[in-house]
VOBA-817834 format. One line per field, with one value per residue (C-alpha): residue number from 1; residue in three letters; z negated, y negated, x. Coordinates in Angstrom, 3 decimals. Example, Ala and Ser with C-alpha at 12.3 -4.5 7.8 and 13.67 -1.06 7.14 Angstrom:
# VOBA-817834
num <- [1,2]
residu <- [ALA,SER]
w <- [-7.800,-7.140]
v <- [4.500,1.060]
u <- [12.300,13.670]
# end
This chain:
# VOBA-817834
num <- [1,2,3,4,5,6,7,8,9,10,11,12,13,14,15,16,17,18,19,20,21,22,23,24,25,26,27,28,29,30,31,32,33,34,35,36,37,38,39,40,41,42,43,44,45,46,47,48,49,50,51,52,53,54,55,56,57,58,59,60,61,62,63,64,65,66,67,68,69,70,71,72,73,74,75,76,77,78,79,80,81,82,83,84,85,86,87,88,89,90,91,92,93,94,95,96,97,98,99,100,101,102,103,104,105,106,107,108,109,110,111,112,113,114,115,116,117,118,119,120,121,122,123,124,125,126,127,128,129,130,131,132,133,134,135,136,137,138,139,140,141,142,143,144,145,146,147,148,149,150,151,152,153,154,155,156,157,158,159,160,161,162,163,164,165,166,167,168,169,170,171,172,173,174,175,176,177,178,179,180,181,182,183,184,185,186,187,188,189,190,191,192,193,194,195,196,197,198,199,200,201,202,203,204,205,206,207,208,209,210,211,212,213,214,215,216,217,218,219,220,221,222,223,224,225,226,227,228,229,230,231,232,233,234,235,236,237,238,239,240,241,242,243,244,245,246,247,248,249,250,251,252]
residu <- [UNK,UNK,UNK,UNK,UNK,UNK,UNK,UNK,UNK,UNK,UNK,UNK,UNK,UNK,UNK,UNK,UNK,UNK,UNK,UNK,UNK,UNK,UNK,UNK,UNK,UNK,UNK,UNK,UNK,UNK,UNK,UNK,UNK,UNK,UNK,UNK,UNK,UNK,UNK,UNK,UNK,UNK,UNK,UNK,UNK,UNK,UNK,UNK,UNK,UNK,UNK,UNK,UNK,UNK,UNK,UNK,UNK,UNK,UNK,UNK,UNK,UNK,UNK,UNK,UNK,UNK,UNK,UNK,UNK,UNK,UNK,UNK,UNK,UNK,UNK,UNK,UNK,UNK,UNK,UNK,UNK,UNK,UNK,UNK,UNK,UNK,UNK,UNK,UNK,UNK,UNK,UNK,UNK,UNK,UNK,UNK,UNK,UNK,UNK,UNK,UNK,UNK,UNK,UNK,UNK,UNK,UNK,UNK,UNK,UNK,UNK,UNK,UNK,UNK,UNK,UNK,UNK,UNK,UNK,UNK,UNK,UNK,UNK,UNK,UNK,UNK,UNK,UNK,UNK,UNK,UNK,UNK,UNK,UNK,UNK,UNK,UNK,UNK,UNK,UNK,UNK,UNK,UNK,UNK,UNK,UNK,UNK,UNK,UNK,UNK,UNK,UNK,UNK,UNK,UNK,UNK,UNK,UNK,UNK,UNK,UNK,UNK,UNK,UNK,UNK,UNK,UNK,UNK,UNK,UNK,UNK,UNK,UNK,UNK,UNK,UNK,UNK,UNK,UNK,UNK,UNK,UNK,UNK,UNK,UNK,UNK,UNK,UNK,UNK,UNK,UNK,UNK,UNK,UNK,UNK,UNK,UNK,UNK,UNK,UNK,UNK,UNK,UNK,UNK,UNK,UNK,UNK,UNK,UNK,UNK,UNK,UNK,UNK,UNK,UNK,UNK,UNK,UNK,UNK,UNK,UNK,UNK,UNK,UNK,UNK,UNK,UNK,UNK,UNK,UNK,UNK,UNK,UNK,UNK,UNK,UNK,UNK,UNK,UNK,UNK,UNK,UNK,UNK,UNK,UNK,UNK,UNK,UNK,UNK,UNK,UNK,UNK]
w <- [4.479,4.943,3.831,5.970,5.210,8.605,8.628,11.657,11.974,14.162,16.737,20.012,18.529,15.376,17.505,19.383,16.115,14.786,17.884,17.681,13.976,14.491,16.710,14.226,11.122,9.449,8.526,7.970,7.570,4.054,4.268,6.819,6.454,8.873,8.808,10.722,8.226,10.150,12.285,10.579,10.629,9.256,6.476,4.234,5.691,3.418,4.162,1.997,1.402,-2.353,-2.366,-1.335,-4.111,-2.223,0.537,1.032,3.910,5.524,9.306,10.317,13.749,12.969,12.986,11.593,9.170,7.311,6.676,3.329,1.619,3.104,1.948,-1.506,-1.766,-0.455,-2.946,-5.904,-5.226,-3.855,-0.698,2.405,5.367,9.151,10.710,14.326,14.701,17.375,17.459,14.173,13.432,12.209,8.746,8.903,9.766,6.844,4.551,5.943,5.188,1.671,0.993,2.251,-0.785,-2.960,-0.689,2.515,5.570,9.201,11.652,15.366,18.079,20.037,18.811,22.142,22.215,25.902,25.217,22.533,25.021,27.509,24.917,24.469,28.241,28.707,26.032,27.667,31.114,29.798,28.159,31.407,33.811,31.723,32.459,36.243,36.287,35.459,33.197,33.678,31.805,33.153,30.989,32.084,29.843,29.905,30.019,26.374,24.926,22.952,22.334,25.116,25.700,24.185,21.100,23.225,25.706,22.801,21.469,24.856,24.991,21.406,22.136,25.124,23.188,20.285,22.388,23.883,20.636,20.718,23.605,25.471,25.160,26.125,28.909,28.820,31.002,33.863,36.102,33.758,34.869,38.143,37.648,38.370,36.249,33.253,33.281,29.542,29.600,29.770,31.632,30.038,32.067,30.968,33.277,32.060,34.071,34.181,31.808,32.148,29.026,29.074,31.626,31.013,33.498,32.867,35.953,36.216,39.301,40.525,43.754,46.569,44.157,41.728,39.011,37.508,34.415,33.662,31.516,32.098,29.503,30.944,27.811,24.250,23.048,23.440,20.720,18.510,18.740,17.652,14.722,13.412,13.738,11.905,9.092,8.612,8.700,6.172,3.621,0.412,1.863,-0.525,-0.220,2.866,6.367,8.956,12.726,15.706,15.548,12.100,13.327,16.341,14.166,11.825,14.783,16.089]
v <- [-45.817,-46.107,-49.479,-50.425,-52.705,-53.825,-54.788,-56.891,-57.959,-61.002,-59.237,-57.736,-54.283,-55.783,-57.592,-54.372,-52.498,-55.308,-55.256,-51.497,-51.416,-54.089,-51.624,-48.741,-48.030,-45.498,-47.991,-51.664,-53.894,-55.360,-57.133,-58.093,-58.775,-60.938,-63.525,-65.767,-66.589,-69.574,-67.468,-67.087,-63.605,-61.997,-60.581,-62.269,-62.463,-62.340,-62.957,-60.062,-56.571,-56.979,-59.646,-57.044,-55.446,-53.346,-50.774,-46.997,-46.720,-48.892,-49.117,-50.586,-52.164,-54.613,-54.427,-51.884,-54.515,-54.311,-50.580,-50.581,-52.860,-50.928,-47.559,-48.940,-50.345,-47.123,-44.953,-47.289,-47.626,-44.093,-45.659,-43.446,-45.110,-44.729,-45.830,-46.875,-49.220,-48.372,-48.825,-47.025,-45.828,-42.391,-43.921,-45.287,-41.843,-40.306,-42.912,-42.009,-38.336,-39.198,-41.326,-38.525,-36.456,-38.905,-40.161,-39.157,-40.531,-40.241,-40.707,-40.086,-41.866,-42.438,-42.726,-41.723,-38.351,-38.061,-38.536,-35.877,-33.547,-34.399,-33.325,-29.954,-29.432,-30.291,-27.807,-25.086,-25.877,-25.732,-22.351,-20.943,-22.527,-21.822,-23.206,-22.993,-26.413,-29.700,-32.016,-35.784,-38.256,-41.677,-44.256,-47.657,-50.528,-54.266,-56.767,-57.777,-54.359,-54.506,-50.863,-48.571,-45.772,-45.656,-43.570,-41.618,-40.649,-39.377,-37.507,-35.797,-34.865,-33.596,-31.422,-29.806,-29.404,-27.806,-24.915,-24.415,-24.017,-27.528,-26.763,-30.039,-33.277,-36.566,-38.665,-42.349,-43.879,-41.583,-44.446,-45.067,-41.886,-40.148,-36.439,-33.751,-33.477,-31.187,-28.336,-28.794,-32.386,-34.270,-37.549,-40.348,-43.514,-46.798,-49.290,-52.711,-55.040,-57.086,-56.068,-52.265,-50.905,-47.579,-44.857,-41.624,-38.932,-35.622,-34.121,-30.458,-30.178,-26.695,-25.054,-26.240,-27.354,-30.152,-30.227,-33.557,-34.218,-37.798,-40.096,-43.715,-46.000,-48.539,-50.676,-50.890,-49.672,-46.022,-46.563,-48.439,-45.572,-43.071,-45.223,-45.799,-42.118,-41.288,-43.708,-42.107,-38.655,-39.680,-41.177,-39.100,-36.591,-35.235,-36.324,-35.020,-35.887,-35.677,-36.131,-35.843,-32.041,-32.254,-34.764,-32.640,-29.516,-31.304,-32.168,-28.619]
u <- [-66.968,-63.209,-61.833,-58.849,-55.909,-54.580,-50.906,-50.031,-53.667,-53.009,-50.843,-52.077,-52.636,-54.116,-56.684,-57.463,-58.022,-60.243,-62.452,-62.792,-63.652,-66.318,-68.193,-68.045,-70.086,-67.775,-65.056,-64.335,-61.299,-61.253,-57.886,-55.281,-51.576,-49.607,-46.846,-49.257,-52.016,-53.382,-55.722,-59.104,-60.619,-63.773,-61.584,-58.978,-55.461,-52.414,-48.755,-47.556,-48.907,-48.433,-51.157,-53.756,-55.828,-58.385,-58.511,-58.465,-55.991,-53.301,-52.911,-49.562,-49.139,-46.352,-42.543,-40.034,-38.745,-42.079,-41.782,-39.901,-42.448,-45.363,-44.050,-43.296,-46.837,-48.407,-46.537,-47.109,-50.834,-51.408,-52.808,-52.539,-50.843,-51.040,-47.753,-48.310,-45.346,-42.770,-39.007,-38.325,-34.796,-33.747,-33.331,-36.891,-38.220,-36.350,-37.935,-41.351,-40.746,-39.602,-42.717,-44.976,-43.966,-45.911,-48.714,-50.516,-48.680,-49.825,-46.979,-46.637,-44.679,-47.893,-51.483,-53.052,-54.799,-53.876,-50.163,-50.213,-51.886,-49.106,-46.537,-48.230,-48.572,-44.889,-43.877,-45.978,-44.566,-41.002,-41.571,-42.960,-40.470,-37.387,-33.942,-34.277,-35.956,-34.235,-36.231,-36.415,-38.633,-39.615,-41.375,-42.739,-43.825,-44.480,-41.643,-42.125,-41.325,-38.078,-37.129,-35.949,-36.465,-39.931,-40.620,-43.083,-40.375,-38.292,-41.338,-41.758,-38.074,-38.138,-41.172,-39.462,-36.229,-38.094,-39.392,-35.920,-34.039,-32.584,-30.227,-30.763,-28.808,-30.443,-28.923,-29.873,-27.166,-26.290,-25.142,-22.216,-20.426,-19.690,-20.254,-22.796,-25.881,-25.459,-27.977,-28.449,-29.622,-32.890,-32.647,-34.688,-35.285,-36.897,-38.607,-39.796,-42.028,-45.201,-47.961,-47.736,-49.438,-47.649,-46.896,-45.012,-44.046,-42.296,-40.660,-39.665,-37.450,-36.610,-35.488,-37.783,-40.521,-41.240,-43.887,-44.922,-47.040,-48.050,-50.169,-51.143,-52.726,-55.161,-55.361,-54.097,-57.504,-56.447,-53.828,-56.288,-58.809,-56.170,-55.042,-58.565,-59.451,-56.230,-57.131,-60.544,-58.941,-56.280,-58.681,-58.547,-56.057,-53.415,-49.782,-48.055,-46.878,-49.663,-49.705,-52.026,-52.055,-53.662,-56.235,-57.143,-57.414,-59.814,-62.064,-62.063]
# end
C-alpha cells in the first residue's frame, strides 16, 4: 500500500487525484497540503509540508513557488516525489535534477501516457521525414492557464530537437517580424480559451503533403492517473531522476 502525501490537495488536480485514489486499493492519501485548509477532506490537511510526518511518496500538483520547500522536505526525509506542477523555470528543473541525486524524483512535463506516446511518435516521424518537412506545434488550453507555451509543447519540441542533434531554434513570436520562415526553427503557438483541458498538435509540412499528429485530453483525470501510477512506481525506488519512459518500461 503506497501512502501518498498530496501537495495542492484542494486544487482542481488535487481533487481529481483524490477521486481516483478513492477508487483504488493499492494506495491511499494519508495527508494533504494546501494553503486553503478550510476544506474538510477524508485525510488531514496541513498548510505546510513540514507539518506532515507520514507518507511514502509526495505528489505535487500545486505551484512552482512550492518547489523549494518540497524538494528540501523530500531530500531531508528521503521521501520520493512526483512533480506534476507546470510552469517550472530552467532553474527549477536544475534544482529537481540536483535533488534527484539524493532521493527518487519523477518528473515529466505531462503525466498523460498518450502525450508521452505522442512525443515518441513525433521523434520517429522527424527521423524518417528529415529536414524536408517544416515542424510546427500548436497547443490549446483553458483560459485560466497562466504559462504559455505549455510545458508539453516544449517537451514535444525538445524530443524532436533531440533526434536532430539540437539544430532547431524555437520561434514563439513570428508575427513580430517580417521575414521568411527559417528552415531550422520549430514554431510553437499557444491558444487559450474556454475550458479546453489540453490539446496538442505536431504538424510536419512538406512539399505537397502535410502530416499531423495530435492528442486531446477529455478531462484532467488522464493526468491524475499518470501521477498516481508514477507514485506507486516511485515508492521505494533508489535516488535518481525518473520519467514516463521508466514507468512504461516497468509495466512492460
